[in-house]
C-alpha positions in Angstrom: -20.5 -10.4 -64.0 -17.1 -12.0 -63.6 -15.6 -12.2 -59.9 -12.5 -10.0 -58.8 -9.5 -12.2 -58.6 -8.4 -12.6 -55.0 -5.6 -10.6 -53.9 -2.4 -12.6 -52.8 -0.4 -11.3 -49.8 2.9 -12.3 -49.3 3.9 -13.8 -46.0 5.5 -11.2 -43.3 9.1 -12.8 -43.7 8.8 -11.8 -47.5 7.7 -8.4 -46.6 10.2 -7.6 -44.5 13.0 -6.1 -46.3 10.7 -3.5 -48.1 9.0 -2.5 -44.5 12.4 -2.4 -42.6 13.4 1.3 -44.1 10.2 2.8 -43.4 10.0 1.5 -39.5 13.4 2.6 -39.3 12.6 6.1 -40.6 9.5 6.6 -38.0 11.8 5.3 -35.3 14.5 7.8 -36.0 12.2 10.8 -36.6 10.9 10.3 -33.1 14.1 10.3 -31.5 15.0 13.4 -33.4 12.2 15.6 -31.9 13.2 19.0 -30.4 13.5 19.3 -26.9 16.0 20.5 -24.4 19.8 20.8 -24.5 21.3 17.7 -23.3 23.1 17.6 -20.0 26.6 18.6 -21.3 25.7 20.9 -23.7 24.3 24.6 -22.7 22.4 27.0 -24.8 24.1 30.2 -25.0 22.3 33.6 -23.8 20.0 35.3 -26.1 21.8 38.1 -27.8 25.0 36.5 -27.6 25.7 36.2 -31.3 25.0 40.0 -31.9 27.1 40.8 -29.2 30.0 38.7 -30.8 29.4 40.3 -34.3 29.5 43.9 -32.8 32.5 43.2 -31.1 34.0 42.1 -34.2 33.4 45.2 -36.2 35.6 47.3 -33.6 39.5 47.6 -35.0 41.1 48.4 -31.9 39.0 48.4 -28.7 42.0 49.8 -26.7 42.7 52.8 -28.9 41.9 55.5 -26.8 43.9 54.1 -23.8 47.0 53.4 -26.3 46.9 57.0 -27.7 46.8 58.6 -23.9 49.6 56.3 -23.3 51.8 57.8 -26.3 50.5 61.2 -25.1 48.5 61.7 -28.4 45.5 62.3 -26.6 43.4 61.0 -29.5 42.8 57.9 -31.2 43.8 57.5 -35.1 40.9 57.6 -37.4 38.9 60.3 -38.9 39.3 63.9 -37.9 36.4 65.7 -35.9 35.5 68.4 -39.3 35.2 65.4 -41.7 33.3 63.1 -39.3 30.6 66.3 -38.5 30.3 66.6 -42.5 29.6 63.1 -43.3 27.1 62.9 -40.2 25.5 66.3 -41.9 25.2 64.6 -45.4 23.9 61.5 -43.7 21.3 63.6 -41.5 20.3 65.8 -44.9 19.3 62.3 -46.8 16.5 62.0 -44.3 15.7 65.5 -44.2 15.0 65.6 -48.4 11.7 63.8 -49.4 11.8 62.0 -52.6 9.6 63.3 -55.5 6.4 61.3 -55.9 5.8 59.7 -59.1 1.9 59.0 -60.2 0.7 55.4 -59.9 0.4 54.5 -63.5 4.1 55.6 -64.4 6.1 53.2 -62.1 9.8 52.9 -63.7 8.6 54.1 -67.2 8.9 58.0 -66.7 12.7 57.9 -66.7 13.1 60.8 -64.3 15.2 60.8 -60.9 
């Protein structure tokens, strides 16, 4: 049996350029841990993004007030009869059940 060759280790100053990026990444990852918001920044209240998105969907929030000021009495938009029919069609869509298909014919029967 032949003896194993001894490993040669580089002295620390020679290995330092190779170890420096690894040490810096460990140090920076420790600093980036989650925690409380910094004192200058406040966390917005829960649901504020949803409320803001909902507010952006309203075309003219003062439409009713402006219509009263003009003397129209109603805001511009869909008339009551058309809105009622649209609502009825929407509700009817949930009342009619979709036809059941067999478990072995999923997507191959061609029927609607």
